[in-house]
Backbone as JSON, one array per atom type, in Angstrom:
{
  "sequence": "MQNDEANHLNGAINFRQLLSITSAIGFFRMKHLALILSISLLLATYANAAPVVFIVRHAEKASTGGNDPDLSVQGQKRADALAQILKDSKITSVFVTEFKRTQETAAPTARAAQVSPTVVPASDIGALVQKLRALNGNALVVGHGNTIPDLLRALGIATTVSIPENDYNEILAVLVGDAPQLVRLHYPF",
  "N": [[0.75, -1.18, -0.03], [1.77, 1.23, 0.85], [3.94, 1.61, -1.11], [2.22, 1.76, -3.38], [1.16, 4.42, -2.79], [3.59, 5.93, -2.74], [4.2, 5.84, -5.41], [2.12, 6.69, -6.47], [2.59, 9.64, -5.62], [4.99, 10.14, -6.7], [4.52, 10.25, -9.43], [2.59, 12.17, -9.15], [4.53, 14.27, -8.82], [5.91, 14.15, -10.93], [4.02, 14.67, -12.83], [3.37, 17.55, -12.07], [5.94, 18.61, -12.52], [6.03, 18.15, -15.36], [4.13, 19.79, -16.24], [5.23, 22.24, -15.46], [7.52, 22.52, -17.06], [5.91, 22.56, -19.18], [4.8, 25.05, -19.34], [6.9, 26.54, -19.08], [8.03, 26.14, -21.78], [6.18, 27.52, -23.06], [4.62, 30.5, -24.41], [6.26, 31.29, -26.88], [6.29, 28.84, -28.43], [3.58, 28.12, -28.36], [2.66, 30.22, -30.05], [4.12, 29.68, -32.38], [3.36, 27.13, -33.09], [0.72, 27.61, -33.74], [0.92, 29.3, -35.76], [1.92, 27.4, -37.72], [0.07, 25.67, -37.64], [-2.2, 27.34, -38.89], [-1.17, 27.81, -41.35], [-1.32, 25.21, -42.46], [-3.88, 24.87, -42.4], [-4.93, 26.76, -44.02], [-3.85, 25.68, -46.51], [-4.86, 23.15, -46.44], [-7.75, 23.93, -46.66], [-7.87, 24.92, -49.21], [-6.88, 23.19, -50.9], [-7.52, 21.97, -53.63], [-7.85, 24.24, -55.18], [-6.65, 27.35, -56.47], [-3.35, 28.21, -56.71], [-1.23, 28.84, -53.75], [0.52, 31.88, -52.84], [3.12, 32.71, -50.89], [4.38, 35.51, -49.61], [7.23, 37.34, -48.6], [8.73, 40.05, -46.76], [12.32, 40.37, -47.31], [14.64, 39.06, -44.75], [16.0, 40.55, -41.97], [18.79, 42.77, -42.54], [22.56, 42.96, -42.62], [24.24, 45.75, -41.18], [26.61, 46.41, -42.64], [27.97, 46.47, -45.76], [27.13, 48.05, -47.73], [24.9, 48.7, -50.96], [24.02, 46.07, -51.09], [23.88, 44.17, -48.77], [24.58, 41.51, -46.77], [22.34, 39.06, -45.0], [21.84, 39.87, -41.58], [22.87, 38.15, -38.67], [20.64, 37.96, -36.67], [18.73, 38.15, -39.14], [19.38, 35.86, -40.46], [18.62, 33.96, -38.7], [15.61, 34.56, -39.08], [15.27, 33.51, -41.59], [15.71, 30.88, -41.43], [13.69, 30.32, -39.75], [11.68, 30.99, -41.36], [11.77, 28.8, -43.12], [11.18, 26.34, -41.66], [8.46, 27.22, -40.98], [7.27, 27.04, -43.42], [7.56, 24.33, -44.22], [5.83, 22.42, -44.81], [4.51, 23.15, -46.63], [4.18, 22.66, -49.6], [5.95, 24.08, -51.56], [6.81, 24.88, -54.79], [8.04, 26.54, -56.03], [10.36, 29.24, -55.94], [10.81, 32.68, -55.7], [13.19, 35.49, -55.93], [14.78, 38.47, -55.62], [17.56, 40.29, -57.23], [19.03, 40.92, -55.38], [21.04, 40.13, -52.52], [20.21, 39.84, -50.14], [17.52, 38.95, -50.43], [17.96, 36.51, -51.65], [19.39, 35.1, -49.47], [17.71, 35.1, -47.67], [15.55, 33.71, -48.81], [16.97, 31.22, -49.24], [17.1, 28.7, -47.24], [14.54, 27.89, -47.49], [14.21, 27.28, -49.91], [16.25, 25.26, -50.19], [15.05, 23.26, -48.53], [12.91, 22.77, -50.14], [13.91, 21.6, -52.24], [14.17, 23.13, -54.59], [15.42, 25.43, -57.04], [15.89, 28.74, -56.67], [14.33, 31.38, -58.73], [15.4, 34.44, -59.98], [14.14, 37.55, -60.32], [14.3, 40.61, -61.32], [13.98, 43.49, -58.82], [12.58, 45.69, -59.88], [10.79, 44.72, -61.66], [8.05, 43.91, -61.37], [5.67, 43.2, -63.22], [6.87, 40.92, -64.66], [7.09, 39.35, -62.62], [4.54, 38.94, -61.72], [3.23, 37.62, -64.09], [4.76, 35.3, -63.86], [3.69, 34.32, -61.29], [1.08, 34.15, -61.79], [0.92, 31.87, -63.82], [1.56, 29.52, -62.23], [1.63, 26.13, -61.1], [1.87, 25.38, -58.8], [2.23, 25.83, -55.06], [4.22, 28.67, -54.09], [6.89, 30.68, -52.78], [7.84, 33.96, -52.38], [10.52, 36.36, -52.15], [10.65, 39.54, -51.36], [10.97, 43.09, -51.34], [10.22, 45.86, -48.82], [9.3, 48.08, -50.16], [8.54, 47.06, -52.57], [6.6, 45.05, -52.27], [3.92, 46.06, -51.62], [3.07, 46.98, -54.24], [3.29, 44.6, -55.54], [1.36, 42.93, -54.22], [-0.96, 44.53, -55.14], [-0.92, 44.27, -57.84], [-1.61, 41.61, -57.88], [-4.03, 41.76, -57.26], [-5.03, 42.34, -54.97], [-7.06, 44.11, -53.2], [-6.64, 45.21, -50.51], [-4.76, 47.72, -48.57], [-1.63, 47.62, -48.17], [1.12, 48.26, -45.94], [4.59, 48.27, -45.33], [6.56, 49.05, -42.89], [9.8, 50.63, -42.29], [11.47, 49.26, -40.57], [10.34, 46.5, -39.99], [9.86, 43.3, -40.2], [8.32, 41.13, -39.88], [5.82, 40.25, -41.35], [4.14, 37.58, -42.84], [2.74, 37.21, -45.63], [0.08, 35.78, -47.28], [-1.18, 34.61, -50.38], [-3.98, 33.76, -52.11], [-3.8, 33.06, -55.12], [-5.96, 33.57, -57.86], [-9.27, 34.02, -59.67], [-10.54, 35.61, -58.19], [-8.47, 36.95, -56.18], [-7.27, 36.45, -52.7], [-6.21, 37.42, -49.34], [-4.2, 36.42, -46.71], [-3.09, 37.61, -43.53], [-0.47, 36.64, -41.94], [2.08, 36.31, -38.9], [5.47, 36.06, -38.19], [6.54, 34.12, -35.4], [8.18, 35.55, -33.72]],
  "CA": [[-0.12, 0.09, 0.01], [2.71, 2.31, 0.69], [4.41, 1.62, -2.54], [1.27, 2.44, -4.4], [1.02, 5.94, -2.33], [4.69, 6.43, -3.14], [4.34, 5.69, -6.85], [1.23, 7.82, -6.92], [3.15, 10.78, -5.36], [6.16, 10.23, -7.79], [3.54, 10.39, -10.56], [1.89, 13.72, -9.32], [5.36, 15.18, -8.89], [6.32, 14.02, -12.5], [3.28, 15.66, -13.64], [3.82, 18.85, -11.72], [7.02, 18.65, -13.39], [5.71, 18.13, -16.95], [3.23, 21.1, -16.21], [6.0, 23.09, -15.4], [8.1, 22.42, -18.17], [5.21, 22.83, -20.61], [4.54, 26.43, -19.12], [8.2, 27.06, -19.62], [7.89, 26.29, -23.35], [5.31, 28.88, -23.09], [4.24, 31.34, -25.55], [6.76, 31.3, -28.24], [5.82, 27.53, -28.83], [2.2, 28.13, -28.84], [2.7, 31.14, -31.21], [4.87, 28.92, -33.62], [2.19, 25.82, -33.3], [-0.42, 28.54, -33.94], [1.48, 29.81, -37.11], [2.09, 26.56, -38.53], [-1.57, 25.26, -37.87], [-2.88, 28.3, -39.52], [-0.95, 27.6, -42.85], [-1.69, 23.76, -43.09], [-5.21, 24.73, -42.49], [-5.07, 27.39, -45.31], [-3.62, 24.91, -47.55], [-6.06, 22.0, -46.71], [-9.04, 24.69, -47.35], [-7.58, 25.38, -50.76], [-6.21, 22.26, -51.49], [-7.71, 22.04, -55.13], [-8.04, 25.57, -55.55], [-5.53, 28.14, -56.75], [-1.89, 28.26, -55.94], [-1.0, 29.93, -52.49], [1.97, 32.42, -52.81], [3.55, 33.27, -49.76], [5.43, 36.73, -49.74], [7.73, 38.08, -47.19], [10.02, 41.08, -46.88], [13.78, 39.71, -46.84], [15.07, 39.28, -43.07], [17.03, 41.79, -41.41], [20.2, 42.82, -43.08], [23.5, 43.34, -41.83], [24.54, 47.16, -41.03], [27.51, 46.64, -43.41], [27.65, 45.7, -46.95], [26.57, 48.87, -48.85], [23.66, 48.72, -51.23], [23.89, 44.86, -51.2], [24.44, 43.5, -47.67], [24.22, 39.9, -46.44], [21.86, 39.11, -43.63], [22.57, 39.84, -40.02], [22.6, 36.97, -37.62], [18.96, 37.88, -36.62], [18.0, 37.83, -40.29], [19.59, 34.53, -40.7], [17.65, 32.9, -37.9], [14.55, 34.7, -39.32], [15.28, 32.92, -42.93], [15.6, 29.41, -40.95], [12.27, 30.04, -39.16], [10.97, 30.72, -42.35], [11.7, 27.35, -43.84], [10.57, 25.66, -40.73], [7.16, 27.43, -40.95], [6.88, 26.67, -44.48], [8.3, 23.24, -44.58], [4.66, 21.37, -45.23], [3.56, 23.98, -47.68], [4.52, 22.31, -50.6], [6.63, 25.06, -52.15], [7.32, 24.24, -55.9], [8.68, 27.36, -56.94], [10.82, 30.36, -55.11], [11.22, 33.8, -56.41], [14.0, 36.17, -55.29], [15.25, 39.52, -56.38], [18.82, 40.29, -57.75], [19.84, 41.35, -53.83], [21.68, 39.13, -51.81], [19.36, 39.58, -48.76], [16.26, 38.18, -50.8], [18.18, 35.19, -51.93], [19.8, 34.65, -48.29], [16.24, 34.85, -47.03], [14.75, 32.43, -49.42], [17.63, 29.84, -49.38], [16.96, 27.52, -46.5], [12.97, 27.38, -47.82], [14.32, 26.64, -51.28], [16.76, 23.96, -49.9], [14.14, 22.55, -47.8], [11.81, 22.29, -50.89], [14.52, 21.2, -53.28], [13.89, 23.99, -55.74], [16.15, 26.58, -57.19], [15.26, 30.26, -56.79], [14.22, 32.26, -59.88], [15.77, 35.73, -59.92], [13.35, 38.56, -61.09], [14.59, 42.02, -60.98], [13.33, 43.91, -58.12], [11.78, 46.48, -60.49], [9.89, 44.19, -62.68], [6.8, 43.32, -60.97], [5.09, 42.79, -64.31], [7.6, 39.51, -65.15], [7.14, 38.3, -61.36], [3.25, 38.82, -61.68], [3.14, 36.78, -64.87], [5.41, 33.88, -63.37], [2.96, 33.85, -60.16], [-0.23, 33.66, -62.64], [1.29, 30.64, -64.32], [1.87, 28.83, -61.56], [0.73, 25.07, -60.91], [1.81, 24.88, -57.34], [2.25, 27.09, -54.25], [5.49, 29.55, -54.1], [7.26, 31.89, -52.03], [8.31, 35.36, -53.06], [10.78, 37.25, -51.06], [10.76, 41.05, -51.98], [11.12, 44.29, -50.59], [9.02, 46.6, -48.1], [8.77, 49.0, -51.37], [7.77, 46.49, -53.96], [5.58, 43.93, -51.84], [2.72, 46.45, -51.73], [2.95, 46.99, -55.6], [2.99, 43.36, -55.93], [-0.35, 42.64, -53.93], [-2.05, 45.48, -55.99], [-0.84, 43.79, -59.38], [-2.36, 40.35, -57.98], [-5.49, 41.84, -57.16], [-5.14, 42.46, -53.6], [-7.67, 45.58, -52.71], [-6.17, 45.73, -49.05], [-3.63, 48.4, -48.83], [-0.28, 46.94, -47.32], [2.35, 49.11, -45.75], [5.52, 47.72, -44.55], [7.46, 49.99, -42.29], [11.37, 50.08, -42.61], [11.96, 48.21, -39.58], [9.07, 45.72, -39.94], [10.45, 42.22, -41.0], [7.5, 40.04, -39.27], [4.79, 39.73, -41.92], [4.08, 36.51, -43.79], [1.43, 37.59, -46.56], [-0.31, 34.37, -48.11], [-2.18, 35.18, -51.21], [-4.39, 32.69, -52.75], [-3.92, 33.35, -56.4], [-7.0, 32.97, -58.81], [-10.2, 34.79, -60.22], [-10.62, 36.59, -56.78], [-7.39, 36.67, -55.01], [-7.44, 36.63, -51.18], [-5.11, 37.76, -48.91], [-4.14, 36.02, -45.5], [-1.69, 37.82, -43.16], [0.5, 35.84, -40.76], [3.16, 36.8, -38.58], [6.48, 35.31, -37.66], [6.49, 34.21, -34.13], [9.21, 36.25, -33.05]],
  "C": [[0.73, 1.06, 0.16], [3.54, 2.56, -0.35], [3.71, 2.08, -3.63], [1.1, 4.07, -4.1], [2.3, 6.39, -2.99], [4.66, 6.84, -4.55], [3.26, 6.89, -7.35], [1.63, 9.3, -6.58], [4.14, 11.11, -6.22], [5.44, 10.57, -9.05], [2.94, 11.72, -10.44], [3.0, 14.41, -9.49], [5.93, 15.24, -10.49], [5.07, 14.69, -13.24], [2.89, 16.81, -13.39], [5.09, 19.4, -12.63], [6.88, 19.07, -14.8], [4.88, 19.55, -16.93], [4.1, 22.42, -16.32], [6.97, 23.52, -16.63], [7.39, 22.92, -19.4], [4.81, 24.41, -20.28], [5.91, 27.08, -19.49], [8.43, 27.21, -20.93], [7.32, 27.5, -23.64], [4.86, 29.32, -24.5], [4.79, 31.4, -26.82], [6.1, 29.79, -29.15], [4.39, 27.63, -29.34], [2.02, 29.17, -30.15], [2.99, 30.43, -32.64], [3.96, 27.89, -33.83], [0.96, 26.53, -34.04], [-0.43, 28.79, -35.59], [1.49, 28.55, -37.97], [0.54, 25.75, -38.96], [-2.42, 25.99, -38.85], [-2.45, 28.07, -41.03], [-1.5, 26.35, -43.28], [-3.27, 23.99, -43.18], [-5.84, 25.66, -43.79], [-5.06, 26.41, -46.57], [-4.47, 23.81, -47.74], [-7.49, 22.58, -47.12], [-8.85, 24.99, -48.82], [-6.8, 24.34, -51.31], [-6.46, 22.04, -53.21], [-8.06, 23.19, -55.59], [-6.7, 26.25, -56.22], [-4.19, 27.87, -56.05], [-1.91, 29.26, -54.52], [0.37, 30.47, -52.84], [2.07, 33.19, -51.52], [4.67, 34.34, -49.73], [5.67, 37.41, -48.47], [8.8, 38.95, -47.56], [11.26, 39.92, -46.48], [13.8, 39.83, -45.5], [15.91, 40.35, -43.02], [18.3, 41.48, -42.13], [21.41, 43.45, -42.14], [23.76, 45.04, -41.99], [25.81, 47.59, -42.05], [27.3, 45.89, -44.55], [27.21, 46.8, -48.39], [25.51, 48.72, -49.48], [23.23, 47.06, -51.23], [24.24, 44.08, -50.2], [23.86, 42.25, -47.32], [22.94, 40.07, -45.4], [22.34, 39.2, -42.45], [22.23, 38.52, -39.57], [21.3, 36.66, -37.4], [18.23, 37.38, -37.88], [18.17, 36.12, -40.74], [18.74, 33.42, -39.89], [16.18, 33.21, -38.36], [14.44, 33.7, -40.43], [15.31, 31.45, -42.39], [14.33, 29.19, -40.43], [11.39, 29.8, -40.37], [10.73, 29.11, -43.09], [11.21, 26.35, -42.84], [8.85, 25.84, -40.84], [6.83, 26.81, -42.2], [7.12, 25.09, -45.05], [7.02, 22.15, -44.9], [3.84, 22.26, -46.38], [3.48, 23.73, -49.08], [4.97, 23.2, -51.81], [7.19, 24.51, -53.47], [8.12, 25.39, -56.63], [9.1, 28.68, -55.92], [11.3, 31.47, -55.84], [12.06, 34.94, -55.67], [14.32, 37.47, -56.1], [16.84, 39.36, -56.72], [19.67, 40.39, -56.19], [20.03, 40.18, -53.06], [20.66, 38.45, -50.6], [18.0, 38.89, -48.95], [16.94, 36.84, -50.98], [18.68, 34.76, -50.76], [18.53, 34.06, -47.52], [15.45, 33.54, -47.38], [15.75, 30.88, -49.16], [17.39, 28.52, -48.37], [15.34, 27.11, -46.98], [13.48, 26.56, -49.16], [15.17, 25.13, -51.17], [15.9, 22.72, -49.4], [13.16, 21.69, -48.85], [12.44, 21.73, -52.08], [14.1, 21.84, -54.52], [15.1, 25.23, -55.67], [15.46, 27.9, -57.83], [15.37, 30.75, -57.97], [14.62, 33.76, -59.46], [14.88, 36.37, -60.76], [13.93, 39.82, -60.39], [13.49, 42.53, -60.04], [12.23, 44.97, -58.4], [10.68, 46.17, -61.22], [8.77, 43.39, -62.09], [5.72, 42.72, -61.83], [5.56, 41.37, -64.42], [7.11, 38.9, -64.04], [5.38, 37.83, -61.53], [2.9, 37.7, -62.89], [3.32, 35.28, -64.38], [4.34, 33.55, -62.34], [1.59, 33.23, -61.02], [-0.21, 32.4, -63.27], [1.57, 29.65, -63.28], [1.11, 27.53, -61.33], [0.98, 24.34, -59.28], [2.09, 26.13, -56.4], [3.96, 27.57, -54.29], [5.85, 30.43, -52.88], [8.08, 33.03, -52.68], [9.27, 36.19, -51.99], [11.36, 38.49, -51.87], [11.43, 41.91, -51.02], [9.99, 45.02, -49.99], [8.71, 47.43, -49.2], [8.27, 48.46, -52.31], [6.78, 45.49, -53.38], [4.34, 44.93, -52.1], [2.15, 46.71, -53.32], [2.51, 45.55, -56.2], [1.6, 42.76, -55.73], [-1.14, 43.26, -54.9], [-2.03, 44.76, -57.33], [-1.51, 42.3, -59.15], [-3.47, 40.73, -57.56], [-6.06, 41.93, -55.94], [-5.96, 43.84, -53.41], [-7.06, 46.11, -51.5], [-5.18, 46.3, -49.29], [-2.82, 47.97, -47.59], [0.86, 47.95, -47.08], [3.1, 48.53, -44.93], [6.5, 48.79, -44.1], [8.85, 49.42, -42.55], [11.81, 49.08, -41.79], [10.9, 46.99, -39.35], [9.57, 44.3, -40.97], [9.32, 40.95, -40.73], [6.21, 39.55, -40.19], [5.08, 38.55, -42.74], [2.86, 36.72, -44.48], [1.1, 36.29, -47.42], [-1.46, 35.05, -48.99], [-2.64, 33.89, -52.18], [-4.86, 33.45, -54.2], [-4.97, 32.81, -57.46], [-7.94, 34.14, -59.23], [-10.23, 35.91, -59.17], [-9.71, 36.25, -55.74], [-7.87, 37.13, -53.64], [-6.51, 36.54, -50.59], [-5.02, 37.29, -47.45], [-2.88, 36.66, -44.83], [-1.49, 37.21, -42.0], [1.6, 36.76, -40.23], [4.23, 35.78, -38.28], [6.3, 35.05, -35.96], [7.34, 34.56, -33.03], [9.29, 37.82, -33.54]]
}
């Protein structure tokens, strides 16, 4: 009987420890899980519909490097997080600009999806839109804060999107088709 009580008490302690650990994992994990579930639900809802284009601004850039800097350490972390977030999104195409920061942001996702990024000049929104409208699968577009609003308008999104200079948090999901739709998501950090 005492052994049963001791085992029960040990089980209670282990359960309390588990609750404490689960609480410690906390808010970040829950936001990350919610983001992944949101993307999965989005893809499942529109599985037989038009492609989903995920559009992000390049990740944080280094303070050195002139007009074409590499990503900062934080930017590299964000690029890795993007690959993790989109890992089950069935990405078949990746589009970047001629700038290293877009290419470095897309690199982990492109590697995971086993696709080679297509470089489209940042100033050629028309060429990018043509490629996106011809998609047969989901895509990632890594652009710039000053080009993404024009891209969204060209895709038929009526919602005005403004991306402040220091904002790297948005993941924009566009359902490309006759009546394009925009879903706005955010990185979990």
